N, C-alpha and C positions, 0 to 999 in steps of 0.2 A: 323162892327156894334155888339154891344153886344147881346147875347142871354140869355134867361132865361130857366134853367132846372127846370121843376116841376116834382118831382118824388114822386108819392103817394105810400105808402106801406101798405100791408096787413101783420100784425104780429101776429102769434099766442101769446096768453097770456104768455105762458111759456118760450117763446123765446124772450120777450122784453129785458132783460139784456144783452143777447148776440148780440140783433140787436143793442142796442145802443152803444156797445163796437165796433162792426163791423163798424158803422156809423162813429163813432170818428176815427177809424184807417183809413177810407176812406177819411175823411177831412185831416188827416194829410198827406196822399199822395196827395190830391188835392192841399194842401197849398204850396207844392213845385213846382207844375206845372205852366210851363208858360201859360198865358192867364186866370189863375183862378183869380176871382175878390172877391167873397164871397160867403157864405152859412148861411142858417138858417134852423134849424129842427123845425117843428111845431108838436105838440101833439094835437090829436082830444079831444076836451073839453066833448064829449058825447052828445051835443046837436044836434038834427036832425039827419043827415046821419053819421053813425058810420062805414061806409064800410072801410074807410082808417084810420088806428090808427096813422100814422105819414105821414107829408109831408114834403119833403126837397125842398127848393127853394134856387138855386144857380145861380150867375151870372158867365157868361164867356164872354171873349174878342170876341170870334167868334166860329162858329161851328167846325173849323178845331182844335182849342184849346181844345175843349171838346172831340173830336174824339181821338186825340193824347194821352190824359191822360189814355185811357184804353188799350193801346197797350199790355203792359204787367202786366195788373192789373185786378183782379176780384172785383167788387164793393161789398158793404154790402148786397145789395138785393139778391146776387146770392150766398153768403156763407153759408147761415143758412136755413136748411130744414123748409119748411113751409112758409117762407118769400115770398111774391110776390110783385115784384116792378113794377111800371106802370110809366115809365120815358117818358118825351116829351120834345123837345127843342122848345121854343117859341120867337118870336120876337116882340117888341112892336109896335102895328099899331095906337094907340091913347092913349092919356094921359090926364087926368083931374086932376088939383090941384085948389082946391076952394080957396087956399091962393094967387093965382095969380102966 
């Protein structure tokens, strides 16, 4: 069963470029990993809660594939001083599609 990684980031303003570069390097690593499906990085628009400047949402084939990718790899959120990552793995329990 696929799982969804939702990883919210607190990124100091002066570290945004370094964070984005590290995120891209992380994605390059993920792209070669068995079980990786896709990812999207979202930037906060500044409306309402601005606690997290970036949110990464990625799909993995299963929990084991996600865990395996980190065996010899340090992700973006741990490589830059001041960046705080808040990752969690989720499974879909309900889905609504108004188009049918």
